[in-house]
C-alpha positions as CSV (number, residue, x, y, z in Angstrom):
1,M,-10.9,-41.1,12.7
2,I,-13.1,-38.8,14.3
3,H,-11.0,-35.6,13.5
4,V,-11.2,-36.9,9.6
5,L,-14.7,-36.9,9.9
6,A,-14.8,-33.4,11.5
7,S,-12.3,-32.3,9.1
8,A,-14.9,-33.4,6.0
9,I,-18.1,-32.3,7.9
10,C,-15.9,-28.6,7.7
11,S,-15.3,-28.5,4.3
12,V,-19.0,-29.6,3.1
13,L,-20.0,-26.6,5.9
14,V,-18.1,-24.6,3.8
15,S,-19.9,-25.4,0.4
16,V,-23.4,-25.9,2.2
17,L,-22.8,-21.9,3.2
18,L,-21.8,-20.4,0.1
19,K,-24.8,-22.4,-1.7
20,L,-27.5,-20.8,0.8
21,A,-25.6,-17.2,0.7
22,R,-27.9,-16.3,-2.4
23,R,-31.2,-17.7,-0.8
24,F,-30.6,-15.8,2.3
25,G,-29.3,-12.3,0.2
26,L,-25.7,-12.6,1.5
27,D,-22.8,-11.2,-0.6
28,V,-20.3,-13.9,-1.2
29,G,-17.5,-11.6,-1.7
30,Q,-18.2,-10.0,1.7
31,M,-18.2,-13.4,3.2
32,V,-14.8,-14.5,1.7
33,A,-13.2,-11.5,3.2
34,W,-14.4,-12.0,6.8
35,N,-13.6,-15.7,6.1
36,Y,-9.8,-14.6,6.7
37,A,-10.5,-12.4,9.4
38,A,-11.3,-15.7,11.6
39,A,-8.7,-17.5,9.7
40,V,-6.3,-15.1,10.9
41,A,-7.5,-14.6,14.2
42,L,-7.9,-18.6,15.1
43,A,-4.4,-19.4,13.2
44,A,-2.5,-17.1,15.6
45,L,-4.3,-18.0,18.5
46,L,-4.3,-22.3,18.0
47,L,-1.4,-23.0,15.5
48,Q,1.3,-21.2,17.8
49,P,3.0,-19.5,14.8
50,S,6.6,-18.4,14.6
51,P,7.4,-15.0,12.9
52,E,10.9,-15.3,12.7
53,A,10.7,-17.8,10.3
54,L,9.5,-15.6,7.7
55,L,12.6,-13.3,8.2
56,Q,15.0,-16.0,7.2
57,P,16.8,-15.6,3.8
58,H,15.2,-18.4,2.2
59,A,11.8,-17.4,3.1
60,P,9.2,-18.4,0.3
61,W,7.7,-14.8,-0.1
62,L,7.1,-15.3,-3.7
63,A,5.1,-18.3,-3.3
64,L,3.1,-16.7,-0.4
65,L,2.2,-13.8,-2.2
66,A,1.1,-16.1,-4.8
67,L,-1.3,-17.4,-2.4
68,G,-2.1,-14.3,-0.8
69,V,-4.0,-13.7,-4.3
70,L,-5.2,-17.2,-5.1
71,L,-6.8,-18.1,-2.1
72,P,-9.4,-15.6,-1.9
73,T,-9.9,-15.4,-6.3
74,I,-10.3,-19.3,-5.8
75,F,-12.8,-19.1,-2.7
76,L,-15.0,-16.8,-5.0
77,A,-14.7,-19.3,-8.1
78,L,-15.8,-21.8,-5.5
79,G,-18.9,-19.8,-4.5
80,A,-19.3,-19.5,-8.1
81,S,-19.5,-23.2,-8.8
82,V,-21.3,-24.2,-5.7
83,R,-23.9,-21.3,-7.2
84,H,-24.0,-23.2,-11.0
85,A,-23.1,-26.2,-10.6
86,G,-24.2,-27.4,-7.3
87,I,-22.3,-28.9,-4.2
88,V,-21.7,-32.4,-5.6
89,R,-19.8,-31.5,-8.7
90,S,-18.2,-28.4,-6.9
91,D,-16.6,-30.6,-4.0
92,A,-15.4,-33.6,-6.6
93,A,-13.5,-31.2,-8.5
94,Q,-11.8,-29.4,-5.5
95,R,-10.5,-32.8,-4.7
96,L,-9.6,-33.9,-8.2
97,S,-7.2,-31.2,-8.0
98,L,-5.0,-33.6,-6.8
99,L,-4.1,-34.7,-9.9
100,I,-2.4,-31.2,-10.9
101,S,-0.4,-31.8,-7.7
102,L,0.4,-35.3,-8.3
103,L,1.6,-33.8,-11.9
104,A,3.6,-31.2,-10.3
105,A,5.3,-34.0,-8.2
106,F,6.1,-35.7,-11.1
107,L,7.4,-32.9,-13.1
108,L,9.2,-30.6,-10.2
109,F,9.9,-32.4,-7.3
110,G,11.1,-35.5,-8.6
111,E,8.6,-37.8,-7.7
112,K,9.0,-41.0,-9.4
113,L,6.0,-42.4,-11.6
114,D,4.3,-46.0,-11.6
115,A,1.8,-47.7,-12.9
116,T,-0.8,-47.3,-10.1
117,K,-0.4,-43.5,-10.4
118,V,-0.7,-43.3,-14.0
119,L,-3.9,-45.4,-13.7
120,G,-5.4,-43.5,-10.7
121,C,-4.5,-40.4,-12.9
122,A,-6.6,-41.5,-15.8
123,L,-9.2,-42.5,-13.5
124,G,-9.2,-38.9,-12.0
125,L,-9.5,-37.5,-15.4
126,L,-12.1,-39.2,-16.7
127,A,-14.0,-38.9,-13.4
128,L,-13.6,-35.1,-13.8
129,L,-14.9,-35.6,-17.5
130,G,-17.8,-37.5,-16.2
131,M,-18.7,-34.6,-13.2
132,V,-18.9,-31.7,-15.6
133,W,-20.2,-33.4,-18.0
134,R,-24.1,-32.1,-18.9
135,S,-26.4,-33.2,-21.8
136,G,-27.7,-31.1,-24.9
137,Q,-31.0,-29.9,-22.7
138,A,-28.4,-29.4,-19.4
139,R,-26.4,-27.2,-21.4
140,G,-28.9,-24.8,-22.7
141,E,-30.4,-24.9,-19.0
142,G,-27.1,-23.9,-17.2
143,G,-24.7,-22.6,-20.0
144,A,-21.0,-22.9,-19.7
145,A,-21.4,-21.5,-16.1
146,Q,-22.2,-25.6,-15.0
147,W,-18.7,-26.8,-16.2
148,L,-16.5,-24.0,-16.7
149,W,-16.8,-22.6,-12.4
150,P,-16.0,-26.5,-11.5
151,L,-13.1,-26.8,-14.2
152,L,-11.7,-23.3,-12.8
153,V,-11.9,-24.8,-9.3
154,F,-10.3,-27.9,-10.5
155,A,-7.0,-25.4,-12.0
156,G,-7.1,-22.8,-8.9
157,F,-7.0,-25.5,-6.2
158,G,-4.4,-27.4,-8.0
159,T,-2.5,-24.5,-8.2
160,I,-2.8,-24.0,-4.5
161,D,-1.6,-26.8,-4.0
162,I,1.5,-26.5,-6.0
163,A,2.6,-23.4,-4.2
164,L,1.7,-25.0,-0.6
165,K,4.3,-27.4,-1.3
166,R,7.0,-24.7,-2.2
167,V,5.9,-23.2,1.0
168,S,6.6,-26.7,2.9
169,A,9.9,-27.5,0.9
170,A,11.1,-24.1,2.5
171,G,10.5,-25.4,5.8
172,V,8.4,-23.1,7.2
173,P,6.2,-24.1,9.7
174,L,2.9,-24.6,9.1
175,G,1.4,-22.6,11.6
176,T,3.4,-19.4,10.7
177,S,2.8,-20.0,6.9
178,L,-0.7,-20.3,7.5
179,V,-1.3,-17.2,9.8
180,A,0.7,-15.4,6.6
181,M,-1.0,-16.6,4.1
182,F,-4.1,-15.6,5.7
183,A,-3.0,-12.7,6.7
184,L,-2.0,-11.7,3.1
185,A,-5.6,-13.0,1.9
186,L,-7.2,-10.7,3.7
187,P,-6.4,-7.4,2.1
188,V,-6.9,-9.1,-1.0
189,A,-10.5,-10.4,-0.4
190,F,-11.9,-7.0,1.1
191,A,-10.3,-5.4,-2.2
192,L,-12.2,-7.6,-4.5
193,A,-15.1,-7.0,-2.2
194,A,-14.5,-3.1,-2.2
195,A,-14.7,-3.1,-6.3
196,R,-17.8,-5.2,-6.4
197,R,-19.5,-2.6,-4.1
198,L,-17.9,0.4,-6.1
199,R,-19.5,-1.6,-9.4
200,G,-23.2,-1.7,-7.8
201,G,-22.5,-4.8,-5.5
202,A,-24.0,-5.2,-2.2
203,H,-23.6,-3.0,0.8
204,F,-21.1,-4.0,3.3
205,T,-23.5,-4.9,6.5
206,L,-23.3,-6.9,9.7
207,R,-25.2,-9.9,8.5
208,N,-22.7,-10.4,5.8
209,A,-19.9,-10.0,8.1
210,L,-21.5,-12.6,10.7
211,A,-22.3,-15.0,7.9
212,G,-18.1,-14.5,7.0
213,L,-16.9,-15.4,10.3
214,L,-19.0,-18.7,10.5
215,L,-17.6,-19.5,7.1
216,G,-14.1,-18.7,8.7
217,L,-14.9,-21.3,11.5
218,C,-15.7,-23.6,9.1
219,N,-13.0,-23.3,6.8
220,F,-10.4,-23.2,9.5
221,G,-12.2,-26.2,11.3
222,N,-11.5,-27.8,8.2
223,I,-7.9,-27.4,8.5
224,L,-7.3,-27.9,11.9
225,F,-9.2,-31.1,12.5
226,Y,-7.2,-32.5,9.2
227,L,-3.9,-31.4,11.4
228,R,-5.2,-33.3,14.3
229,A,-6.0,-36.4,12.4
230,H,-2.3,-36.6,11.0
231,R,-0.8,-36.0,14.2
232,A,-3.5,-38.6,15.8
233,L,-2.3,-41.2,13.0
234,P,1.3,-40.1,12.3
235,Q,2.5,-43.5,10.9
236,H,-0.8,-43.6,8.2
237,P,-0.4,-40.4,6.4
238,A,-2.2,-42.2,3.3
239,L,-5.3,-43.5,5.2
240,V,-5.5,-40.1,6.6
241,F,-5.6,-38.3,3.1
242,A,-7.6,-40.9,1.7
243,S,-10.3,-40.7,4.4
244,M,-10.7,-37.2,3.9
245,N,-10.8,-36.9,0.3
246,L,-13.4,-39.5,0.1
247,G,-15.7,-38.6,2.8
248,V,-15.7,-34.8,1.4
249,V,-16.8,-36.1,-2.2
250,V,-19.1,-38.7,-0.4
251,L,-20.6,-36.3,2.2
252,G,-20.6,-33.6,-0.7
253,A,-22.6,-35.7,-2.7
254,L,-25.1,-37.0,-0.2
255,T,-25.7,-33.2,1.0
256,G,-26.3,-32.4,-2.8
257,V,-28.4,-34.9,-3.8
258,L,-30.6,-35.1,-0.6
259,L,-30.7,-31.5,0.8
260,F,-30.5,-29.3,-1.9
261,R,-32.2,-32.0,-4.4
262,E,-29.3,-31.3,-7.1
263,R,-30.0,-33.5,-10.1
264,L,-27.3,-35.8,-11.3
265,S,-27.4,-37.8,-15.0
266,R,-25.8,-41.6,-15.2
267,T,-22.6,-39.9,-16.9
268,N,-22.3,-37.4,-13.5
269,L,-22.5,-40.7,-11.2
270,A,-20.6,-42.5,-13.2
271,G,-18.0,-39.9,-12.6
272,L,-18.2,-39.2,-9.2
273,V,-17.3,-43.5,-8.8
274,L,-14.9,-43.1,-10.5
275,A,-13.7,-39.8,-8.4
276,L,-13.7,-42.2,-5.5
277,A,-11.7,-44.7,-7.1
278,A,-9.1,-42.6,-8.5
279,I,-8.6,-41.0,-4.9
280,A,-8.5,-44.4,-3.4
281,L,-5.7,-45.1,-6.0
282,L,-3.4,-42.5,-5.7
283,A,-3.8,-42.6,-1.7
284,W,-2.8,-46.4,-1.9
285,A,0.0,-45.6,-4.4
């Protein structure tokens, strides 16, 4: 389980780096771009991709191209969500996005629906509502950004997971698909950063590049340790899945509340508890 813990820590560190970016005068767009430079290099070095798999007639290039656009844009949305809504809500919204992929499994991939999954989905939707709920005073302080960005993170990561399932169903090895999608995301991320610069955004600097490479190390560490956890426990995929998602939600909540003094209402706390229950139920199902 040490790999699960390491993966969860890396995932939360991504949110921490995005949270600290503004405090240290870093540009999130440039960080996201350099993050993919690190991710491509590490994936090519450690995951032993097989490029010939992408030359087959059934290669899922449409899904890969969609991921190349979605990955950097939703990463930027995650950065905005962490900035406006905090680590607790953003990490919970990201993990609850499994509800969208689960719904797609029923509608697109022929998975059977049962009472436990229905209950898990219902709790997950209630949890999402509770996590993004703001009181009247809080809504006035933070505006729509405090609930809009987490919802965008929820929808975006759910859509990414569906595209990943399409790639997986096509039989492309995981290492190959990761290198391909990171390589496709790299120019998109740099184009977005350059567009922001042309509109008066931050200059490209060495500090932003170094911060982005660190972000990429944490982002790839999340993926690598998660894969190693599945290899270490091949007979218990649900255990790995549940432990990872529950661990990220709990560690994210502790980090947000204790380190960054994020304030949660009773409704938000109830949503957090429901999120944990929903993830546990769906993993058990």
